[in-house]
C-alpha positions in Angstrom: 38.9 141.9 50.6 40.9 142.0 47.3 44.6 141.3 47.2 45.4 144.9 46.7 43.0 146.4 49.3 44.7 147.7 52.4 43.5 147.0 55.9 41.0 149.5 57.2 43.1 151.4 59.7 43.8 154.3 62.0 47.2 155.9 62.6 50.0 153.5 63.6 50.4 152.8 67.3 53.9 153.1 68.5 54.5 150.5 71.3 57.9 149.9 73.0 60.1 147.1 71.7 61.8 144.4 73.6 64.6 146.4 75.1 62.4 149.3 76.0 59.8 147.1 77.6 62.5 145.5 79.8 63.9 148.9 80.7 60.5 150.3 81.6 59.9 147.4 83.9 63.2 147.7 85.6 62.6 151.5 86.1 59.2 150.8 87.5 57.3 153.0 85.0 55.1 150.0 84.2 54.4 146.6 85.5 54.5 143.1 84.0 50.8 142.6 84.8 50.0 145.7 82.8 52.3 144.7 79.8 51.0 141.2 79.7 47.3 142.2 80.2 47.6 144.7 77.3 49.3 142.2 75.1 46.6 139.6 75.7 43.9 142.2 75.0 45.5 143.2 71.7 45.8 139.5 70.7 42.2 138.8 71.4 41.0 141.9 69.6 43.1 141.0 66.5 41.9 137.4 66.1 39.4 138.3 63.4 41.7 140.6 61.5 45.2 139.0 61.9 44.7 135.5 63.4 48.3 135.4 64.6 48.0 133.0 67.6 47.0 129.3 67.8 47.2 129.1 71.6 47.0 131.6 74.5 47.8 131.0 78.1 46.1 134.0 79.8 45.8 132.7 83.4 49.3 131.3 83.5 50.8 134.3 81.9 49.1 136.8 84.3 50.2 134.7 87.3 53.8 134.7 86.0 53.5 138.4 85.4 52.4 139.0 89.0 55.4 136.9 90.2 57.7 138.9 87.9 56.4 142.1 89.5 57.2 140.8 92.9 60.7 139.9 91.9 61.2 143.3 90.3 60.0 145.1 93.4 62.5 143.0 95.4 65.3 144.3 93.2 65.9 141.3 91.0 67.0 142.0 87.5 67.1 139.7 84.5 67.4 140.6 80.8 63.6 140.0 80.1 62.1 139.9 83.5 58.4 140.4 83.1 58.4 141.1 79.4 55.6 139.4 77.3 56.9 137.4 74.3 55.5 134.7 72.0 56.9 131.5 70.5 56.0 129.6 67.3 53.7 126.6 67.4 56.5 124.2 66.6 58.0 124.9 70.1 57.0 122.9 73.2 55.5 124.9 76.0 54.5 122.9 79.1 50.8 122.3 79.2 50.0 123.3 75.6 49.8 121.0 72.5 52.4 121.4 69.8 50.2 121.3 66.8 52.8 122.8 64.4 50.0 124.0 62.1 48.3 120.6 62.0 44.6 119.7 62.7 43.6 117.1 65.2 43.9 116.4 68.9 47.5 116.3 70.2 48.6 115.8 73.8 49.9 118.7 75.8 53.7 119.0 76.1 55.0 117.4 79.2 57.9 119.9 79.4 59.2 123.1 78.0 61.6 123.0 75.0 65.2 124.1 75.8 64.5 127.5 74.1 61.5 128.1 76.2 63.4 127.0 79.3 66.0 129.7 78.5 63.3 132.3 77.8 61.8 131.6 81.2 65.3 131.7 82.8 65.8 135.2 81.3 62.5 136.2 83.0 60.2 136.4 79.9 56.5 135.7 80.2 55.2 133.6 77.3 51.7 134.8 76.4 51.0 132.1 73.7 52.0 130.2 70.6 51.8 131.7 67.1 50.4 130.1 64.0 52.5 128.2 61.5 51.7 126.5 58.3 51.5 122.7 58.5 54.9 121.3 59.6 56.6 124.5 58.5 56.7 123.5 54.8 55.5 126.6 53.0 56.2 130.4 52.9 52.6 131.2 53.8 50.7 130.7 57.1 47.4 129.3 56.1 45.7 125.9 56.8 42.4 124.3 57.4 43.3 123.8 61.1 43.4 127.5 61.9 42.5 129.5 58.8 44.7 132.2 57.4 47.1 134.5 59.3 47.2 137.9 57.7 49.8 140.6 57.1 49.4 143.7 59.3 50.5 145.9 56.4 47.8 144.5 54.0 45.4 142.0 55.4 44.7 140.7 51.9 48.3 139.3 51.8 50.2 136.6 53.7 52.8 137.6 56.3 54.9 134.8 55.0 55.8 131.5 56.6 56.3 129.3 58.2 56.8 131.8 61.2 54.1 134.0 59.9 52.2 134.1 63.1 55.2 135.3 65.0 56.0 137.9 62.3 52.4 139.2 62.2 52.3 139.4 66.0 55.5 141.5 66.2 54.8 143.7 63.2 51.3 144.6 64.6 52.7 145.3 68.0 50.8 142.5 69.7 54.1 141.5 71.4 57.5 143.3 71.3 59.3 140.2 70.0 58.8 136.5 69.2 60.7 133.4 68.5 60.3 131.6 65.1 62.1 128.8 63.3 63.9 128.7 60.0 64.3 125.5 57.9 64.3 127.1 54.5 63.9 130.8 55.2 61.0 130.6 57.7 62.3 133.4 59.9 63.8 135.6 57.2 60.9 135.3 54.7 58.1 136.5 57.0 60.5 139.1 58.4 61.0 140.4 54.9 57.2 140.5 54.2 56.3 142.3 57.5 59.2 144.8 57.7 61.1 143.1 60.6 64.6 142.1 61.5 64.8 138.3 61.5 67.9 136.4 62.5 68.7 132.9 61.3 71.6 132.0 63.6 74.3 129.4 63.1 73.1 125.8 63.4 73.0 124.9 67.1 73.2 128.5 68.4 69.6 128.2 69.8 68.7 124.7 70.8 65.8 123.0 69.0 65.7 120.3 71.7 63.7 118.0 72.1 63.8 117.9 68.3 67.5 118.1 68.2 68.9 118.1 64.6 65.4 119.1 63.4 64.7 118.5 59.7 68.0 116.7 59.3 69.9 119.7 60.5 68.1 122.3 58.3 66.0 124.0 61.0 67.2 126.5 63.6 65.3 128.8 66.0 65.6 132.5 65.5 64.2 135.9 66.8 61.9 138.3 65.1 61.8 141.9 66.2 61.5 145.4 65.0 65.1 146.5 65.6 68.5 144.8 65.5 69.0 145.5 69.2 65.8 143.8 70.1 66.5 140.8 67.9 70.1 140.6 69.4 68.7 140.8 72.9 66.3 137.9 72.3 69.1 135.9 70.7 71.3 136.4 73.7 68.5 135.3 76.0 67.7 132.0 74.3 71.2 131.0 72.9 72.9 127.9 74.2 72.8 124.2 73.8 70.9 121.4 75.5 73.3 118.6 76.8 71.9 116.3 74.1 72.4 118.7 71.2 74.7 117.5 68.4 75.7 121.1 67.2 77.4 123.3 69.8 79.0 126.4 68.3 81.0 128.7 70.7 79.0 131.5 72.4 78.5 134.9 70.8 77.6 138.3 72.3 74.9 139.5 70.0 73.8 142.6 72.0 77.4 143.8 72.2 77.8 143.3 68.5 74.8 145.5 67.9 76.6 148.3 69.6 79.8 147.8 67.7 80.9 149.3 64.3 81.6 146.5 61.8 84.6 148.2 60.2 85.0 148.5 56.4 83.7 145.4 54.7 83.8 143.9 51.2 80.2 143.1 50.3 79.0 141.1 47.3 75.5 141.7 45.8 74.1 138.6 44.1 71.0 138.6 42.0 71.2 135.1 40.6 69.7 132.5 43.0 70.8 128.8 43.1 69.3 126.5 40.5 65.6 126.0 41.2 64.4 124.8 37.8 62.2 127.9 37.6 62.8 131.3 36.0 63.1 133.1 39.3 63.9 136.8 38.8 63.4 139.5 41.4 60.3 141.6 41.0 61.2 145.2 39.8 60.2 146.6 43.2 62.4 144.1 45.0 65.4 144.9 42.7 64.9 148.5 43.3 64.8 148.0 47.1 67.9 145.8 47.2 69.8 148.3 45.0 68.9 151.0 47.5 70.3 148.9 50.3 73.5 148.3 48.3 73.9 152.0 47.7 73.3 152.7 51.4 76.1 150.2 52.3 78.4 151.8 49.9 77.5 155.2 51.3 78.6 153.9 54.8 82.1 153.2 53.4 81.9 149.6 52.4 83.2 148.2 49.1 80.1 146.8 47.3 80.1 145.1 44.0 78.1 142.5 42.1 79.3 138.9 42.3 78.0 135.4 41.8 78.5 132.6 44.4 79.2 129.1 43.2 76.2 127.4 44.6 76.6 124.3 42.5 73.8 121.7 42.8 73.1 122.6 46.5 69.5 121.6 46.0 70.7 117.9 46.1 71.6 118.6 49.7 68.3 120.2 50.5 65.4 118.2 49.0 66.1 114.8 50.6 66.7 116.4 54.0 63.6 118.6 53.9 61.2 115.9 52.8 62.7 113.4 55.2 62.2 115.9 58.0 58.5 116.4 57.0 58.1 112.6 56.8 59.5 112.1 60.3 57.1 114.6 61.8 54.0 113.6 59.7 54.5 110.0 60.7 54.0 110.9 64.3 50.6 112.5 63.8 47.9 110.5 65.4 45.5 110.9 62.5 47.4 111.3 59.2 44.1 111.6 57.3 43.7 115.1 58.7 46.9 116.3 57.1 47.0 118.3 53.9 47.3 116.1 50.8 50.5 117.9 50.0 51.9 116.8 53.4 50.8 113.2 52.8 52.7 113.4 49.5 55.8 114.7 51.2 55.5 111.9 53.8 55.6 109.3 51.0 58.5 111.1 49.2 60.4 111.6 52.4 60.1 108.0 53.3 61.5 107.0 49.9 64.4 109.5 50.2 65.2 108.5 53.8 68.1 106.4 55.0 71.0 106.2 52.5 69.8 109.1 50.3 69.6 111.5 53.3 73.0 110.3 54.5 74.5 111.1 51.1 72.8 114.5 51.1 74.3 115.3 54.4 77.7 114.1 53.4 77.7 116.6 50.6 77.7 119.4 53.1 81.5 119.3 53.7 82.1 119.9 50.0 79.4 122.6 49.9 81.1 124.4 52.8 84.4 124.4 51.0 83.0 125.6 47.6 80.8 128.4 49.0 83.2 129.1 51.8 85.8 130.0 49.2 83.6 133.0 48.3 84.3 134.6 51.7 87.5 135.9 53.2 89.4 133.7 55.5 91.6 134.8 58.4 94.7 136.4 57.1 93.7 136.6 53.4 92.5 139.6 51.4 90.6 137.7 48.7 86.9 137.1 48.9 84.0 138.9 50.5 83.0 139.5 54.1 79.2 139.5 53.5 76.8 138.5 50.8 73.8 140.7 50.1 70.8 139.2 48.2 67.0 139.7 48.1 65.3 137.7 50.8 62.5 136.9 48.4 62.1 137.3 44.7 58.5 138.5 45.0 56.5 140.7 47.4 54.1 138.9 49.8 51.5 137.0 47.8 47.7 137.4 48.3 46.0 135.2 50.8 44.8 132.0 49.0 47.5 132.2 46.3 48.4 128.6 47.0 44.9 127.2 47.6 44.0 124.2 45.4 47.5 123.6 44.1 49.0 120.2 44.1 52.3 119.4 45.6 54.4 120.0 42.5 52.7 123.3 41.6 53.0 124.5 45.2 56.7 123.7 45.1 57.2 125.6 41.8 55.3 128.6 43.1 57.4 128.6 46.3 60.6 128.4 44.3 59.6 131.3 42.2 58.7 133.5 45.2 61.5 132.4 47.6 64.6 131.1 45.8 67.2 132.8 47.9 67.0 131.8 51.6 67.2 128.0 51.7 70.9 127.4 50.8 72.0 128.9 54.1 70.0 126.2 55.9 71.9 123.5 54.0 75.1 125.2 55.1 74.0 125.8 58.6 75.4 129.4 58.5 73.9 132.6 59.8 71.9 135.2 57.9 69.8 138.2 58.8 66.8 139.8 57.0 66.7 143.5 57.2 63.8 145.7 56.0 64.5 147.0 52.5 61.5 149.1 51.8 58.1 148.8 50.1 56.6 148.1 46.8 54.6 150.8 45.0 51.5 149.2 46.6 52.9 149.5 50.1 53.9 145.8 50.7 57.2 145.2 52.6 60.2 143.5 51.1 63.5 142.5 52.6 67.3 142.1 52.1 69.4 139.2 53.3 72.9 139.7 54.9 74.6 136.4 54.7 77.9 135.3 56.1 80.2 132.3 56.5 80.2 130.0 59.5 79.7 131.6 62.9 79.5 135.1 61.6 76.5 136.3 63.6 78.4 139.1 65.4 79.7 140.6 62.1 76.2 140.4 60.5 74.5 142.0 63.5 77.1 144.8 63.6 76.5 145.5 59.9 72.7 145.3 60.3 72.8 147.7 63.2 74.9 150.2 61.2 72.5 150.0 58.3 69.5 150.4 60.7 71.0 153.6 62.1 71.2 155.0 58.5 67.9 153.7 57.2 65.8 154.0 60.4 63.3 151.4 59.2 61.8 151.1 62.7 60.1 154.4 62.2 57.7 152.8 59.7 54.8 151.0 61.3 51.8 149.2 59.8 48.5 150.9 60.2 46.6 150.0 63.3 43.6 147.9 62.2 40.1 148.9 63.2 39.3 146.0 65.5 
């Protein structure tokens, strides 16, 4: 299939989202066994077209669904009781290996991660683990261990990465919502390229235990869903720290924020990305889509103007932390020879940049907070902005295989050209949300980032929900593939 050929398809199938699935179960109009069975059937049928999942747990999931139905009949109510969801393959699920996109034999996890424990406590049924690129390094979900995960909007294109499996699964309606992780945009980028809402929360909002402080503090877990309300519901369900977590922000009420008007805001639009040593410019279709979002926000009564944040040399705080994080995970692989040559190169680089260099990179964060934080309003002052709007990516989703055969340096350059906007907020540890921004002339989705200062999830969610009510992006679904 060529990079511009659309998936052979029928009319879109409109399946209920996360909140509607939970409501239908509580009302008794469906059962958890039915929802889980149908999700598993859709996943199996889509393996040859989308390849979104690495591991399924059909027997366990159906047994848990039957137990959820018993609890529902007994009158028990939990936010996600009986609803099928998926998690990314960097997340420990008891009894399944955590391959994180890698090849080779790895042992099954001896316990659930904290995020999975909280999902289960909210009543969710985890049907499986979604594909990720190797150790979450790249904005595409392809690898020799599992093949290529494909975009439901155009199967000749990537859904993005590294949470591409989760994004493809939700966009295609295989599950109503899924958990991803974001260390340099890995929730927001695939959300942009599959027409989803993706929330990168404040560092520590959702635990990454047992890998606390993952990738030297860059990586957080975050929800992918079709609507702001669904993403907020999943965020509320999994938010909260493990006792060993080093980052413990105060609690937020995401679902309540999604029902609340944001008030009149001062919003900056920034086209210039941080220094990447490439000539990154937004694609004309991306620029057109972000301009339309800015105009919509102005039409909703917000003050919107172009501005330029002072990013400085924020990359000096990112590269050592990212490569050291890859090195820490790669060094634990039982057979490093099975890793991609680019991963082995990152292992060597990360080892060299570990220790003192990483500590210095992390120490820069305080100054980066002050410099970029000055761009935003602080309590009691009128100067600055409430929200920063940028493209989520500079380019539309690339074709499958675009990065094949590239060495480490050329892969990094290609990534920086395509995705120069997301990673600074991982260095800062602050929240951001991707919202669907529209489509290219060829029908490929693109996204917009709403970025805020520390602990601003509730404001960003309120603004995203207001924009969603105006734009109604959830009405657009990818074609249902002929399976």
